[in-house]
Backbone as CSV, one residue per row, in Angstrom:
resi,resn,N_x,N_y,N_z,CA_x,CA_y,CA_z,C_x,C_y,C_z
1,ASN,23.399,-97.614,119.237,24.134,-96.824,120.214,23.936,-97.359,121.624
2,GLN,23.978,-98.663,121.775,23.825,-99.265,123.084,25.082,-99.070,123.918
3,ASP,24.877,-98.961,125.217,25.998,-98.922,126.153,26.657,-100.300,126.157
4,LEU,27.978,-100.373,126.018,28.665,-101.665,125.930,28.493,-102.511,127.181
5,ASP,28.179,-101.897,128.327,27.972,-102.675,129.543,26.636,-103.399,129.531
6,SER,25.736,-103.049,128.615,24.417,-103.664,128.608,24.156,-104.518,127.378
7,ILE,25.160,-104.737,126.545,24.972,-105.550,125.351,24.941,-107.024,125.736
8,THR,23.912,-107.741,125.282,23.852,-109.176,125.481,24.777,-109.811,124.461
9,PHE,25.676,-110.658,124.934,26.680,-111.244,124.059,26.769,-112.728,124.335
10,PHE,26.728,-113.537,123.267,26.839,-114.981,123.395,27.515,-115.527,122.153
11,ALA,28.626,-116.225,122.313,29.335,-116.845,121.194,29.638,-118.290,121.563
12,PHE,29.422,-119.192,120.617,29.650,-120.618,120.812,30.616,-121.093,119.743
13,SER,31.646,-121.827,120.140,32.558,-122.399,119.142,32.925,-123.820,119.547
14,LEU,33.092,-124.657,118.542,33.500,-126.042,118.732,34.715,-126.265,117.854
15,ILE,35.881,-126.453,118.498,37.140,-126.612,117.771,37.862,-127.832,118.322
16,ASP,38.160,-128.767,117.437,38.864,-130.002,117.818,38.242,-130.676,119.035
17,GLY,36.919,-130.690,119.105,36.221,-131.359,120.194,36.076,-130.552,121.466
18,TYR,36.628,-129.353,121.502,36.509,-128.495,122.681,35.454,-127.432,122.436
19,ILE,34.597,-127.238,123.411,33.533,-126.243,123.306,33.933,-125.014,124.102
20,SER,33.799,-123.853,123.481,34.008,-122.582,124.179,32.732,-121.767,124.070
21,ILE,32.305,-121.233,125.195,31.141,-120.361,125.234,31.597,-119.054,125.862
22,VAL,31.363,-117.967,125.158,31.701,-116.645,125.668,30.388,-115.878,125.801
23,MET,30.143,-115.314,126.972,28.874,-114.613,127.200,29.064,-113.493,128.203
24,ASP,28.092,-112.596,128.212,28.125,-111.512,129.182,27.685,-112.050,130.554
25,ALA,27.929,-111.276,131.598,27.657,-111.719,132.969,26.175,-111.984,133.212
26,GLU,25.301,-111.191,132.612,23.860,-111.388,132.799,23.403,-112.701,132.174
27,THR,23.923,-113.038,131.000,23.568,-114.303,130.361,24.091,-115.470,131.179
28,GLN,25.286,-115.336,131.755,25.870,-116.401,132.572,24.971,-116.734,133.761
29,LYS,24.275,-115.752,134.296,23.398,-115.975,135.457,22.232,-116.900,135.127
30,ARG,21.936,-117.086,133.846,20.835,-117.968,133.438,21.202,-119.452,133.525
31,PHE,22.494,-119.753,133.658,22.960,-121.129,133.750,23.108,-121.523,135.218
32,PRO,22.877,-122.799,135.559,23.135,-123.240,136.935,24.597,-122.972,137.302
33,SER,24.840,-122.573,138.534,26.179,-122.132,138.946,27.229,-123.227,138.832
34,ASP,26.852,-124.506,138.928,27.836,-125.586,138.866,27.970,-126.184,137.465
35,LEU,27.325,-125.598,136.468,27.327,-126.165,135.122,28.526,-125.748,134.287
36,LEU,28.951,-124.497,134.419,30.005,-123.955,133.565,31.348,-123.933,134.275
37,LEU,32.398,-124.298,133.534,33.765,-124.163,134.038,34.225,-122.761,133.661
38,THR,34.455,-121.938,134.653,34.859,-120.557,134.395,36.295,-120.360,134.849
39,SER,36.806,-119.185,134.612,38.187,-118.876,134.973,38.420,-119.159,136.452
40,SER,39.467,-119.919,136.741,39.776,-120.243,138.138,40.251,-119.022,138.913
41,THR,40.731,-117.997,138.196,41.207,-116.796,138.878,40.093,-115.786,139.092
42,GLY,38.947,-116.017,138.439,37.847,-115.077,138.557,38.046,-113.823,137.729
43,GLU,39.044,-113.836,136.837,39.309,-112.648,136.019,38.133,-112.380,135.089
44,LEU,37.868,-111.134,134.869,36.789,-110.732,133.980,37.377,-110.148,132.706
45,TRP,36.734,-110.426,131.603,37.133,-109.879,130.312,36.252,-108.681,130.022
46,ARG,36.810,-107.696,129.389,36.042,-106.522,128.944,35.950,-106.564,127.434
47,MET,34.748,-106.300,126.919,34.543,-106.330,125.483,34.693,-104.935,124.901
48,VAL,35.446,-104.851,123.818,35.626,-103.596,123.096,35.109,-103.818,121.677
49,ARG,34.124,-103.034,121.277,33.621,-103.130,119.901,34.569,-102.360,118.997
50,ILE,34.965,-102.990,117.912,35.907,-102.376,116.985,35.116,-101.650,115.905
51,GLY,35.263,-100.343,115.855,34.563,-99.532,114.862,33.138,-99.242,115.278
52,GLY,32.586,-98.185,114.719,31.213,-97.803,115.027,30.216,-98.348,114.026
53,GLN,30.713,-99.042,113.030,29.865,-99.640,112.002,30.570,-100.890,111.487
54,PRO,29.861,-101.742,110.744,30.525,-102.944,110.234,31.762,-102.604,109.415
55,LEU,32.804,-103.432,109.568,34.048,-103.238,108.833,33.911,-103.847,107.439
56,GLY,34.529,-103.222,106.469,34.489,-103.726,105.101,35.414,-104.913,104.919
57,PHE,35.092,-105.764,103.961,35.918,-106.932,103.695,37.286,-106.543,103.138
58,ASP,37.408,-105.327,102.639,38.687,-104.880,102.087,39.595,-104.252,103.141
59,GLU,39.112,-104.131,104.365,39.928,-103.563,105.440,40.749,-104.685,106.061
60,CYS,42.062,-104.560,106.033,42.921,-105.623,106.547,43.903,-105.060,107.575
61,GLY,44.443,-105.952,108.385,45.432,-105.567,109.377,44.857,-105.053,110.681
62,ILE,43.541,-105.038,110.805,42.917,-104.479,112.008,43.207,-105.357,113.226
63,VAL,43.083,-106.664,113.066,43.356,-107.562,114.191,44.807,-107.429,114.633
64,ALA,45.724,-107.349,113.698,47.142,-107.197,114.039,47.390,-105.892,114.795
65,GLN,46.730,-104.812,114.375,46.917,-103.524,115.044,46.413,-103.568,116.483
66,ILE,45.449,-104.423,116.758,44.926,-104.564,118.117,45.768,-105.564,118.905
67,ALA,46.107,-106.692,118.281,46.790,-107.778,118.981,48.240,-107.464,119.330
68,GLU,48.963,-106.801,118.452,50.391,-106.565,118.689,50.669,-105.763,119.954
69,PRO,50.025,-104.614,120.184,50.321,-103.892,121.433,49.847,-104.632,122.681
70,LEU,48.750,-105.389,122.567,48.292,-106.164,123.722,49.291,-107.273,124.041
71,ALA,49.780,-107.961,123.022,50.779,-109.016,123.236,52.063,-108.439,123.818
72,ALA,52.477,-107.273,123.334,53.690,-106.633,123.852,53.547,-106.284,125.327
73,ALA,52.314,-105.984,125.751,52.058,-105.654,127.154,51.676,-106.892,127.970
74,ASP,51.781,-108.097,127.358,51.445,-109.362,128.011,49.991,-109.390,128.482
75,ILE,49.089,-108.869,127.639,47.662,-108.856,127.922,46.980,-109.862,127.002
76,SER,46.255,-110.780,127.590,45.532,-111.773,126.804,44.385,-111.106,126.059
77,ALA,44.095,-111.631,124.879,43.000,-111.083,124.085,42.294,-112.208,123.346
78,TYR,41.040,-112.015,123.105,40.205,-112.957,122.360,39.440,-112.112,121.362
79,TYR,39.586,-112.414,120.087,39.001,-111.585,119.040,37.875,-112.351,118.373
80,ILE,36.718,-111.721,118.259,35.556,-112.350,117.627,35.085,-111.450,116.499
81,SER,34.986,-112.020,115.328,34.535,-111.281,114.161,33.178,-111.818,113.740
82,THR,32.194,-110.945,113.625,30.872,-111.323,113.162,30.586,-110.581,111.866
83,PHE,29.466,-110.855,111.255,29.132,-110.185,110.010,28.982,-108.675,110.215
84,ASN,28.359,-108.273,111.320,28.084,-106.857,111.559,29.195,-106.120,112.297
85,PHE,29.825,-106.748,113.257,30.812,-106.054,114.070,31.959,-106.989,114.449
86,ASP,33.062,-106.406,114.836,34.191,-107.145,115.406,34.302,-106.734,116.859
87,HIS,34.736,-107.682,117.692,34.870,-107.422,119.124,36.197,-107.981,119.601
88,ALA,36.850,-107.254,120.475,38.056,-107.738,121.147,37.717,-107.844,122.628
89,LEU,37.984,-109.002,123.198,37.821,-109.174,124.626,39.202,-109.149,125.244
90,VAL,39.413,-108.282,126.203,40.719,-108.127,126.845,40.568,-108.277,128.335
């Protein structure tokens, strides 16, 4: 039952030679300020935890239910699925 503003979050992905690191603001402060390429607009993403408990493997369509209204409103989203929880960054 942690407050979502205080959750430490760090995700690393390597796709086609490109590295993406997604982290909370407190974790970002641990890196030298000139090391990371961040959003040029300074926009901040907000993390939304999907569900109050881990989602079952038989539950389908959840990402679509989240992505479709955001896309219709022209809102960018980044969806991360882990073993325990799913998160949408908007």
